[in-house]
C-alpha positions as CSV (number, residue, x, y, z in Angstrom):
1,X,5.0,14.1,8.6
2,X,5.6,16.3,5.6
3,X,5.5,20.0,5.9
4,X,2.4,21.6,4.5
5,X,0.7,18.2,4.3
6,X,-3.0,17.7,4.7
7,X,-3.7,15.6,7.7
8,X,-6.3,12.8,7.7
9,X,-7.6,10.9,10.7
10,X,-8.6,7.3,9.8
11,X,-10.2,4.8,12.1
12,X,-10.0,1.5,10.3
13,X,-11.5,-1.8,11.5
14,X,-10.0,-4.8,9.8
15,X,-11.4,-8.3,9.6
16,X,-8.9,-10.2,7.5
17,X,-10.2,-13.8,7.5
18,X,-7.4,-14.9,5.1
19,X,-4.7,-13.9,7.7
20,X,-6.8,-14.3,10.8
21,X,-6.1,-10.6,11.7
22,X,-8.9,-8.8,13.4
23,X,-7.9,-5.3,14.7
24,X,-8.8,-1.6,14.7
25,X,-6.2,1.0,14.0
26,X,-6.4,4.8,14.6
27,X,-4.2,6.2,11.9
28,X,-3.0,9.7,11.1
29,X,-2.1,10.0,7.4
30,X,-0.1,13.0,6.1
31,X,-1.0,13.7,2.5
32,X,2.0,15.2,0.7
33,X,1.1,18.4,-1.3
34,X,1.9,16.5,-4.5
35,X,-0.1,13.4,-3.6
36,X,-3.8,13.2,-4.7
37,X,-6.6,11.4,-2.9
38,X,-6.4,8.4,-5.2
39,X,-2.7,7.7,-4.3
40,X,-3.3,8.3,-0.6
41,X,-6.1,5.7,-0.6
42,X,-3.8,3.2,-2.4
43,X,-1.3,3.8,0.4
44,X,-4.1,3.2,3.0
45,X,-5.1,0.0,1.1
46,X,-1.4,-1.2,1.2
47,X,-1.5,-0.7,5.0
48,X,-4.8,-2.5,5.3
49,X,-3.7,-5.5,3.2
50,X,-0.6,-6.0,5.3
51,X,-1.7,-4.6,8.6
52,X,0.2,-5.6,11.8
53,X,0.8,-3.7,15.0
54,X,4.4,-3.0,13.8
55,X,3.5,-1.8,10.2
56,X,3.9,2.0,9.9
57,X,3.8,4.8,7.4
58,X,7.1,6.5,6.6
59,X,7.9,10.0,5.3
60,X,7.1,8.5,1.8
61,X,7.3,11.1,-0.9
62,X,9.3,13.3,1.4
63,X,12.2,10.9,1.6
64,X,14.3,9.1,-1.0
65,X,15.6,6.5,1.5
66,X,12.3,5.2,2.9
67,X,9.4,3.2,1.3
68,X,5.7,4.2,1.7
69,X,5.3,1.8,4.6
70,X,7.6,-0.5,6.5
71,X,7.7,-3.0,9.3
72,X,10.8,-3.1,11.4
73,X,12.0,-5.4,14.1
74,X,12.9,-4.2,17.6
75,X,16.6,-4.3,16.5
76,X,15.7,-1.9,13.6
77,X,15.9,-4.5,10.8
78,X,13.4,-4.0,8.0
79,X,11.1,-7.0,7.8
80,X,8.7,-5.6,5.2
81,X,9.2,-2.8,2.6
82,X,6.1,-1.6,0.7
83,X,6.3,0.7,-2.4
84,X,3.6,2.2,-4.6
85,X,3.7,2.6,-8.4
86,X,6.3,1.8,-11.0
87,X,9.6,2.0,-9.1
88,X,12.9,2.1,-10.9
89,X,15.2,-0.9,-11.0
90,X,17.7,0.7,-8.7
91,X,15.0,1.4,-6.1
92,X,13.9,-2.3,-6.4
93,X,17.4,-3.6,-5.8
94,X,17.8,-1.2,-2.8
95,X,14.5,-2.4,-1.3
96,X,15.3,-6.1,-1.8
97,X,18.8,-5.6,-0.4
98,X,17.5,-3.9,2.8
99,X,14.3,-5.8,3.6
100,X,13.4,-9.4,4.2
101,X,10.3,-9.0,2.0
102,X,9.2,-6.4,-0.5
103,X,5.7,-5.7,-1.8
104,X,4.9,-3.3,-4.7
105,X,1.4,-2.1,-5.4
106,X,0.8,-0.6,-8.8
107,X,-2.4,1.3,-9.6
108,X,-2.2,3.0,-13.1
109,X,-3.5,0.4,-15.6
110,X,-1.9,2.0,-18.7
111,X,1.5,2.7,-17.0
112,X,1.7,-0.6,-15.2
113,X,1.6,-2.9,-18.2
114,X,4.7,-1.6,-20.0
115,X,6.5,-1.4,-16.6
116,X,5.7,-5.1,-15.8
117,X,7.1,-6.1,-19.2
118,X,10.3,-4.0,-18.7
119,X,10.9,-5.2,-15.1
120,X,10.3,-9.0,-15.5
121,X,14.1,-9.8,-15.6
122,X,14.7,-7.6,-12.6
123,X,11.8,-9.2,-10.7
124,X,13.3,-12.7,-11.4
125,X,16.7,-11.6,-9.8
126,X,15.0,-10.7,-6.5
127,X,13.9,-12.9,-3.6
128,X,10.9,-12.4,-1.5
129,X,9.2,-9.9,-3.9
130,X,5.5,-9.7,-4.6
131,X,3.9,-7.2,-7.0
132,X,0.2,-6.6,-6.9
133,X,-2.0,-4.4,-9.1
134,X,-5.2,-2.5,-8.0
135,X,-7.0,-1.4,-11.1
136,X,-7.6,2.2,-11.9
137,X,-11.4,2.0,-11.7
138,X,-11.1,0.7,-8.1
139,X,-8.7,3.4,-7.2
140,X,-11.1,6.1,-8.4
141,X,-13.9,4.5,-6.3
142,X,-11.6,4.4,-3.3
143,X,-10.8,8.1,-3.7
144,X,-14.5,8.9,-3.4
145,X,-14.4,7.6,0.2
146,X,-11.9,10.3,1.3
147,X,-12.9,12.7,4.1
148,X,-10.8,14.4,6.7
149,X,-12.0,12.0,9.3
150,X,-12.7,8.5,8.0
151,X,-14.2,5.6,9.7
152,X,-13.7,2.5,7.5
153,X,-14.8,-1.1,7.9
154,X,-12.8,-3.6,6.0
155,X,-13.5,-7.3,5.4
156,X,-11.0,-9.5,3.5
157,X,-11.9,-13.1,2.5
158,X,-10.5,-15.3,-0.2
159,X,-8.4,-12.4,-1.5
160,X,-11.5,-10.1,-2.0
161,X,-11.4,-6.8,-0.1
162,X,-14.7,-5.2,0.9
163,X,-14.6,-1.6,2.2
164,X,-17.5,0.3,3.7
165,X,-17.7,3.8,5.1
166,X,-20.3,6.6,5.4
167,X,-19.2,7.7,1.9
168,X,-19.9,4.4,0.2
169,X,-18.7,0.9,-0.5
170,X,-16.0,-0.6,-2.7
171,X,-15.0,-4.2,-3.3
172,X,-12.0,-5.4,-5.2
173,X,-9.4,-8.1,-5.5
174,X,-5.7,-7.1,-5.8
175,X,-4.2,-8.9,-8.8
176,X,-0.9,-10.7,-8.0
177,X,1.4,-9.9,-11.0
178,X,4.6,-11.4,-9.6
179,X,5.3,-14.1,-8.9
180,X,2.6,-15.7,-11.0
């Protein structure tokens, strides 16, 4: 965990009907001093949308060599590499070279559109890459759910994500931007 990070305890109960994944996870999330609540919640959503017993948070912003989340095999091979935001082409090549599958979640509407246009050729050169977008309004609503100890219920069906906690409810559908 990052030094001087804020620590959040999250109990998340996932019912993902699309993947037939029904599990509860007790998570400890370290929020880097430069990370705001909005970005932390996008990171949590990336976990929820790809949850498995093996998926884990990494050092994230504290490390240049690791993604935000990853899933590794018992032999330490990277099965899944998850990034947030508009990553550079070099980072994309690195991720796709190291992992069997790469997923990127963007979340700033105004910054994501020019980035998508700029990266289309780079996307086409990679295999096993998916890029999703969570709109800015949804991210702001997610940030309102943040407390030091969160208990979150999540239901996913037909691509729609419904989140409920004592702080409120949010529903959204991540938009698949690549491949389309």
